[in-house]
C-alpha positions in Angstrom: -4.4 7.2 51.8 -1.4 8.0 53.4 -1.5 11.5 53.8 -4.9 10.6 55.8 -3.1 8.0 57.9 -0.1 10.6 58.4 -3.0 13.3 59.5 -4.8 10.8 61.7 -1.2 10.1 63.8 -0.8 13.9 63.9 -4.0 14.2 66.0 -3.4 11.4 67.9 -0.2 12.7 68.8 -1.5 16.4 70.3 -4.6 14.5 71.8 -2.3 12.2 73.7 0.2 15.2 74.6 -3.0 16.7 76.3 -4.3 13.7 77.9 -4.1 14.9 81.6 -7.6 16.9 81.7 -10.4 16.8 83.8 -13.9 16.7 82.2 -14.7 19.9 81.1 -12.6 21.8 82.9 -12.7 25.6 82.8 -10.0 28.0 84.4 -9.6 31.7 83.9 -6.3 33.6 84.5 -8.0 36.9 85.3 -9.5 38.7 88.1 -13.0 39.0 86.1 -15.8 36.3 87.4 -17.5 34.4 84.5 -21.2 34.8 85.7 -22.8 32.3 83.0 -20.6 29.1 81.5 -22.1 27.1 78.1 -20.6 23.8 78.5 -18.8 22.7 75.2 -20.2 19.9 72.9 -17.7 17.1 72.8 -17.4 16.5 69.2 -18.5 12.9 67.7 -14.8 12.3 66.2 -13.1 13.2 69.5 -15.4 10.5 71.0 -14.8 7.7 68.6 -11.6 8.3 68.6 -10.7 8.6 72.6 -9.5 12.3 72.5 -9.3 14.4 75.2 -7.0 17.5 76.3 -7.4 21.1 77.3 -7.9 24.1 74.7 -6.5 27.4 75.8 -8.5 30.3 74.5 -8.3 33.9 74.7 -11.5 36.0 75.1 -11.7 39.6 74.6 -14.6 40.6 76.8 -16.6 43.8 76.5 -17.6 46.0 79.5 -21.1 44.6 79.6 -19.8 41.1 79.9 -20.4 39.3 76.8 -17.4 38.1 74.5 -16.6 40.3 71.6 -14.0 37.7 70.1 -12.1 34.6 70.9 -8.9 33.0 69.3 -7.3 29.6 70.2 -3.9 29.8 72.0 -3.6 26.1 71.9 -5.0 21.9 72.1 -6.0 19.6 69.6 -7.7 20.4 66.5 -10.5 18.0 66.9 -11.3 19.9 70.4 -10.6 23.9 69.3 -13.9 24.5 67.8 -16.2 23.0 70.4 -14.4 25.0 72.8 -14.2 28.5 71.4 -17.6 28.3 70.2 -18.5 27.3 74.0 -16.4 30.3 75.2 -18.1 32.6 72.3 -21.6 32.4 74.6 -19.9 32.8 78.3 -20.9 35.9 79.8 -18.4 37.7 82.5 -18.9 40.1 85.4 -19.6 43.7 84.0 -16.4 46.1 84.6 -15.7 49.7 83.2 -13.2 48.5 80.2 -12.6 45.7 78.0 -10.5 43.2 79.0 -8.7 40.0 77.6 -9.4 36.8 79.4 -7.3 33.6 79.2 -9.3 30.3 79.7 -8.7 26.9 80.0 -11.6 24.2 78.5 -10.9 20.6 79.3 -12.5 17.5 77.6 -12.2 14.0 78.6 -12.6 11.2 76.6 -15.2 9.3 78.2 -18.1 12.2 77.8 
């Protein structure tokens, strides 16, 4: 029981640390533009706990624009799976080579 309370406190502390995000905000640190975005599904647990924040995701993008792989660089544990799942479905502009894109996906507690 005590470990559950500690886990909940840990999740809440991480979430409040990232509390200044906008509703499904997306930004990229690359010149390569996103041609098609899939919005993340706001997790039910996050809704119930009023958790919001930003998840930073690194995506390896193939020359054809599809996402080859992704990994989470930071964010609330309650939100990371939804953000990573959404980014994996994005399409980027085509280029001659594979690129690494850093994107941020924001969640607001009122979604």
